[in-house]
N, C-alpha and C positions, 0 to 999 in steps of 0.2 A: 874316258877321263871324267871324273867328277869335279867340276870347276865352279868356283864361286867368283862372281864379278861384283865389285863393290862401287857404289856411287851414292853416298849418303847425304847429298845436299839438296839443291832446289830442283824445280821441275825442268827447266831448260838444260841444266847441267846433266840431269839423268837422260834426257832425250838425246843429247849429243854423244852419249855412251852407247846407245842402242845399236849403231852400226857395228860395233865390236861384237855384241851378242849375235847379231844377225849373220855377220860374215862367218863366225865360227860355226854356228848352227847349220848354215847352208853348206859349208865345205867339210865339216866334221860332224855329221848328224848324230853320231853315236855319243857325242859329248853331252853329258847332263849339265845344263846351265842353270845355276841358281843366282838370283840377284839379292844383294844386301842393300836395302834402300831406306830412306827416311819415311816418316809417316805420311807425308804429302803425296808420295809416289807409290805407296804400298798397294792399294787397290788397283791403280793404273797398271803396275807391273804384272799383277795377277791376270790381267786381261790381254797380255801380249803373247801371241802363240809361239814365238821362238824362245820364250823363257819358260823353263820347266818348273821352277819352284822359286818362292820369294821369302826372304827373311827380313823381318823388321829390325832396323837399327834403332833399338830402344835406348835413347840416351839417358833415360831415367832408370834403366835396369840393364846395364851393360853386362853384369855378371850372368844374368839369365840369357842374354843374347849370346854370350861366349859359350855357354853350355849347349845351346841349341846348335851353334856352328860346329862344335866338337862332335856332337852326336851324328852329324851328317858325313863325317869322315872324308872331307874333301882332299883330293890329290894336290890341288893347287888353287891359288887365288890370283886375280888381277884387280888392282885398285886404280881406277882412273883419277881419283882424287884422294889425297891422304892428309891426315892430321894425326896427332899423337894418340887420340882416342881409338881410331880405327887401327892404327899400327899396333898398339898394345893388345887390342881385341884379337887380331889375326895371329899375332905372335903367341898369345896365350892359348889360342885354339889349336896349336900344334900342327898347322898346315905346313907341309914341308917346303913347298915352292910358293913364294909370295912375291909377285911381280908388282912394281910400282914405279912411277916416275922418280928420278933421282933429284928430289927437291925437298926442301925443308928438313928440319932435324928429324922428322918422323920417318925419313927414309932408312934410318938405322934399324927399324923393325922389319925391314924387307930384305930378302937375300938375293933377289933378282931385280936389280935396279936399271932403269933405262934413262940415259941422258937425253933430254929432249929440248931444253931451253925454250920453253913455250913462249917466253916473253919476247923472243925474236920474231914471232908471228910469221914463220915461214910456211905455215899451212893452217887449216882451220882446226878448231878444237876437236871436232869429231874425227879428223884425220890423225891427230896426235893420239887419240884414244885407240883408234884402230891399230896404230903402230905397236902398241903394248902387246897385242896378241902374238906378234912375231917372236917374242921371248919364249913362248910355249909351243907355238906352231910355226916353225921357221919357213914352211912353204905356204903359209897363209896368203892368199891373194887379197889385197886390200880393196875388195869390191863386194857389193851386195845388191840384191834386187831392189828396185824402187817402184812404187813408193816404199819408204821405210816401214810404215804401218799401212796396212791395207784394210781400212774401214770403208767398205764400198757404200757410198751414199750418192744418190742422184743429185747432180748439181742444180742449184737454184740461183735465181738472179738476186743474190744477196751480197752486199758489201758490209763487212764487219769492221768497225773502228774500235780499237782498244787503247785508250789514252793513258792507261796507268804505267807507272815506271816499274821496271824489274830491278832485282837486286844488283845486277851487273851493269845496268845501263846508266850512262850519264849523258845521253843525247836524246832529246825528244822535242816535239813541237809544242808550242803553247796551246792551251785548251781552245782559245779562240780560233786558232788555225785548224784544229781538228774539226771544229764546228763549220768553218768555211769550206774545208774539204768535203765534209758530208753534204753541205748545202749544194756544192757543185754537182753532186750525184742526184739531187732532188729533181723531179720532173723528168727522170729517165725511166727505163724499165726496171731499174734496180731498187730493191728494198734496202733501206739504210738501217743498220743496227749498231748501237753502242753497247759494248760489254765492259763490265767492271769487276775487278777482283775484290777480295775482302777488305783491302786497305784503301779502296778508291772511293770512299763515301763522299769526300769533299769534291772530288772531280765530278762525280755523278750529279751532285746537287748543283754545281756550277753549270754543267751542260744542260741539265733539265730546265733550269731557269732561263736559258738563253736561246734554245733552239726555237725557230719559228717556221719549221717545216716538219713534215711527217717523218718520224723516226721511232724505232723501238729501243728501249733501254732495258738491258738484261743484267741482273746481279749474278754473282758467281754461286748459284745454288745447284748447278749441275755438277755431277762427278767429272773427273778429268776425262774419263772414257766418253761420257755423253758430250762433253764440250768438244773433244777432238772429232767426234762424229759430226757435230754441228759445223765445225770448221771445214771438215771434209766436203760437206755439201754446199759450202759458200764459194762464191766466185772470186772473192778477193779479201785478204785480211790486212788491215792497216794498223801498225803499232810501232812502238819502240822495241828495242832488243830486250825481250823478256820471255818468260816461259811459254805463254800462249803463242808467241811468234814461232818458237821451235815446234810446238804442237802442229801449227799450220803447215810448217815446212815438212814435218814428218809424214803428212798425208798428201804432200805435193800440191797443196792449194797455193795459188798465186799470192805473193806477199809484197807489200810496199812497206819497207822497214827503215827505222831511223836508229842510227848508231852514234856513239860519242865521237868527238873530233880528235881522236888519237889512234895510233896504230893498235894499241892493246885493246881498245873498246870497239874497234872497227869490224866491218863485215869480213875482212880478211881473216879474222880469228873466229868471230861469233856468227858468221853466216849460217843459214839454215841447211838442214840435210834434205835438199830438194833439187830438182833439175835447175840448172843455172838460168834457163829461160823463164822460169817462174819467179825469179828473185829480182826485185827492184829496190836497190839499197842506196841510202843517202847518209852521209856523215853530216851531223848537225852541230855546228858551233854553238856556244852558249848564247851569243847574241847574233843569231842568223838574220840574213837580209830578206827583204821582200822578194828580191830576185830569186833566191833559193826556194822560198815558198812557191813562187810562180812555176819553177821547174818541177816541183813535186806535184802541183795540181795538174800540170800538163801531162806528167807521167801517168797520173791516175786516170785521166781521160783517155789517154792512148791505150792503156791496159784494158779498160772497159770497152772501148771501141773495137778492140781486136777480138772480142768474144764472138 
């Protein structure tokens, strides 16, 4: 089968679709898998060994994107996330079997719809994505080898703190508490690193002006592949629920993660694709208590002491 899988939004959203790619490739290796992705994920997707080809979802030139898709003569498509733009694109590309969740008005452009009711949060986002594969592969086992991405890097004594907010996250620590957490690692054998995304300039300046201990501050100048390898070599990644958290989970690095105080934003839906034993998840209310911060700091020390 010549199959197109689409996920044309953000970094974390694409990562939680990768189990679908990997399960199909491992169990049906003759299937040619092509990914349709947004610009931020394009180069990253090209470096994943269980993806055979990558097409850019060029929102500024959808006509050209449609012609490229048509030229590939796909037998079917699976869309883990849909909107009207991608619905029209795949319908216009004359793909005969088009699988998608039965959600939004855009579902009208797809002829194989799957009722999932993701808002009920009965499973994690990556598990919902895996379920879509059953529409084309009824005998698909919803399993895949871990780590999801095998970027073999020798582990270092490095703890990475990423204080920036992601697009889907509404739960996070205050910057002062990130500094306090990092300070608790000071004078141990672990190196402290803060990383910042392209929109985190204010956070970086705030932290840079207040740290009174040795720490490295890194801007997002690495490619996603390079950053993922960097996380693969790290002992622990501390962040809110955001794209980099999902990258850390994809390479099975231990995570200490903060989620919004609601079922929809919780780890029950947005938890990482990693071994459960490597996940340390906290729901963070808007005005969280000193006691909750204390629990988080104790968890951090416990994780590092277990190394």
